[in-house]
N, C-alpha and C positions, 0 to 999 in steps of 0.2 A: 553178511547182507541183511540178515532180518533185522538186526540191531540199527543199522544204516536207516532203513524204511521206518523203523520207529522214532529214529530221530527226527525225520522228515516230518512225520504224523503229530510232532508234540506241539506245534503251532504254526502259525503263519510266519512268523518271524524266521523259523528253522527252515521253513521248506523255501522261503525267498533266498536265505543265505545260501543254500546249496543251489538251487537253480541259478542263482547270480555267479556263485563260484565256478560251477562248471560250465557256465555259458562262456565266461572270460577265459578260462582255462582252455576250451575248445578252440581259441584263435590259434592255439599252439599244437593241440592235441585234438583235433577234428571230432573224432568218436565220443568225445564228452558230451557233444551236443545231445546224443540219445539220453543221456543221464540226465541233463539239464531237462531235456522236454519231457522225459519220466516222472518227474517231481511234480510238473503240473498235471500231468495223466493221473496219478497216484491220488492228488488232493482231489480232483475232480471226481475221479470214481467213487471215493469212500464219502466225500462230503458235498459233492454236487455241484454244478455249472457255477453258482455264484461264487464259492470258495475258491474255485479253479481260477475263475476270471478275475479274481482279486489278487492271487498269485501273479498271474500274468501280468497285470497293471503295477502291481507292487515290485516286482522285479525288474519290470522294464523301467522304471523310474530310478530305481537304484542304480542299474547298470548306466542308464543315460548320465546319471549326476558322476559317477565313476569315470565315466568315458571324458566328462566335460574338463576333468582334471587331469586327465592322462593323454598320452599320444594317442590313445584309440579314438578314433572318430565317433562322434555322438550318434550318426546315423547308422552306426552296427548296432545300437539298440533296439532302434525301429525296426531294421531289417531280421534280425533275429526273432524279436517278438512276432512279425507278420509270418516269418517262413517256417519258424519252428514252433514257437509257444501256442500260437493261435490256432494252427491245423491240430496241434496235438490236443488242446483244449476241445476243440470241435468234436473230433473222434473219440475222444475219452468220454463226452457227453453222450454221444450215439452209443457206444458201447455199454453205458450205464443205464442207457433207457431200454435197449433191446435184448441186452445179456447175451450178446451173439458175437463171437469173434468173427464166425463168416461173412455176416451182414455188414459188421465194421470195416472187413477188409473190401467188400464191395461197394461200400460206399466212398472208401479212400479211392479205389479204382477210379469210380464216376467222377470224384473231384478231379483226378488226375486228367482224364478225359477230356473234362469241361475247360480246364486250364488250357490243355494243348488246342482246343479248339477255339477258344476264346482269344489265344494268341494269334492264330490265323486270321480270325475275322478282323482284330483290330490292326495287326501288323500287316498284313496282306501277304508279305513274302519274307518270314523269319529266317529264311536261311540266308538271304542277300545281308540281313543284320549281322547275323553271326558271323559271315566271312568278314565282313569289316572290322566286328569286335574283336575276332581271334587274330585277324591281321595286325590290327593295332597292338594286341599284347605281343605278337612275334616280333614286333619291330622294336620293342623294348627289351628284347632279350640279346645279350650279347652272343652273336653265333660268328664262327669264324667265316669271313667272306670268299675265302679261296677254296670251300669246301661244298659239297653238294647239300649240306642240311639246309640252308634256306629255301632251295626249290623243293626238297624233299617235304619240308614243314608246309611249304604253300600247297602242295598236291593233297597232303593229308587234311589241312584245313578245308579243302575244295570237299572233299569226301564226307568229311565229318559234319559240317556246316547244315547240312539239311536235316540231320537228324538229331540236332543239339537241343532243341524244344522237346522234344520226347523224352532224352535221355535227363535233361534238368528236372523235368515235372518227374520222371522217375525217381530220381535220387531222392527229390524232397519227399514224395509220397513213402519211399523206404524208410526214410530216416523217421518221419512222423510214427509209421507203424511200428517200428522198432521201439521206438519210445513207449508207445501204448503197451505193446508185449511186455516190455519189461516193468512197466508199472503194473500190469495185470498179474505179473509173478509176484511182486512185492506184495500186492495186495492179497493173493492167495496165500504166502509165508506168514502174514499177520492175522488174516483174518479167516481163511479158508485152506488149510494145508492140503495139498494135493489137487485143489481146484483147478489150477492151471495146467497142470500135466494132462487131466482129463479131458480140458478144453481144447489145448494145443495139439493133442493127440487124434482128437475127433474132428478137427478143422478140415471142412471141405466145400467148397464153393460149389454153387447150385448149377444144374443144367441150364437154367433160363441166362445166367450169367456166361456159360460157356457158349450158348448161343449167340450172345452178343458180341463175344470174343471171335467165334467163327465168323461172323458178319465182317468186323474189324479185318480179319485176317484176309478175307476173300477181297474186300477193297485193297487191301494192300498188294494182293499179287496180281488181281485182274484189272484193275483200273491203271490210269496213267496221268501226268502231269501234276497239279495240284493236290487233286483228290488224294492220288497214290502216296504222295509225300506225307498228307496228313494222317492218311490211315497208318503208315510204316511207324508214325512218331505216337500214334497210339497204341500200336502194338508194342512198343517198348515198355509202356506202361503197364498193360496187361501182362508181358512177361514177369515184370518184377512181382507184381502180385500172385501170380501163380507160382514163382519160386517161394514164397513163404508157404503157400498151398503144398507145394512138392516137399517143403523141410518137415511139416507137419506129416505129411505123408509118410516118409521116411521113420521120422521119430515115433509113429504110431506102429508101424510095420516092425519095426525093431523091438518096440515093447511086447508086441503081441506074440512075436517068435520066440520071445526070450534071450535076444541076441546080445552079445557084449556091446556095451557102450563105445568100445573102440570103432565100431563101425560107424558111428555117428562122427566121432572124431576125423576119421578119415575122410567121410565125405564133405565135412566142413574143409579140411586143408585142400583137398583136391579142388573143390569147386571156387575156393576164394584166391587161392595162390599157386596152383599148378595145372589145373585143366579148366579154365571159365566156362568151356563148352558144355560141362557137366550142369551149370547153373542153368541152361538152356533145356538140357535133357530133363533135369525135375521138372522144369514148369511145364514140359510137355508131358510128364507122366502126371503131373496134377491135373491138367486138362483131361488126360483119359479118365483119371480117378472121378471125375465130376461126373462121368456117365456110367462108367463100371463100379465105382466104391470098392475098391480094392479092400479095404480094411472091414468092412461090412460082410463081404463075400469069405474073408478068411474067418472071421469070428460065427458066421452062419446068420447073421443078421442083418442081412441087406436092406438098405434104406433107400427111397426114392431121393431124387433131387427136389425138394420142395421149398426152393427159395432161401433156405435158411443154412444149407450145407449140412444138416443133420438128418 
């Protein structure tokens, strides 16, 4: 992986080549979009915002030209740049300036919350839009008419539609943050060996951010109507960000206790494939960690929530 990162940093053409190739392949293997975004983030972290933006523009133009002579719609280039490359560039720029993973995560969360709020302001009732959109998709899928499947799918759409705005925002924020974290790891491999490990093991969101989360949670539980729906969608974004905090917490505790890394592999497998509820448990543990600082207590070096998470 170090050699791969070195190839990216050889020059702009190499970085654009990797970014575009990974972006095109992600149409068939979606996780590769993390790799494409990480290229932009790595260049931005190391060389600055202007160089990173140059990669975004150059890669976008190359992807658009390729799409123009292939079955791929040229719109995909613009969508990819707007949804993946530009947000990654922005957060990488934030990380370069503040040199703090917790602050970067909190900025990402605020962007996600703002996007959910803006959607409700501009659209009015996003749930109705999602019901229509998902219903149209359902009608395009060949389903046996003599079974209960169409009716079941209609019921599922009715239940999911009110939360789709938050789910989409959370998915985008998670994708962007994973790209930034991957780029930060590459940067550590090349220029600061062991640096990412220390940063990630110490990642802890602040108490002020936990207060914001508490307010959103209270609104989602105690309010009703459109406010309750808006708050519930915002909570989805916050849970995803706290999930990353939770994973950092587990990594830090495993390292501090000298436990085998098999524990980490088990947690990832359980939370991703077997017991998704574990992800919510990790996010909850991370929320509590914002107040109690488990790693600080374990090491005898308790730190206050100072807004940076350290």
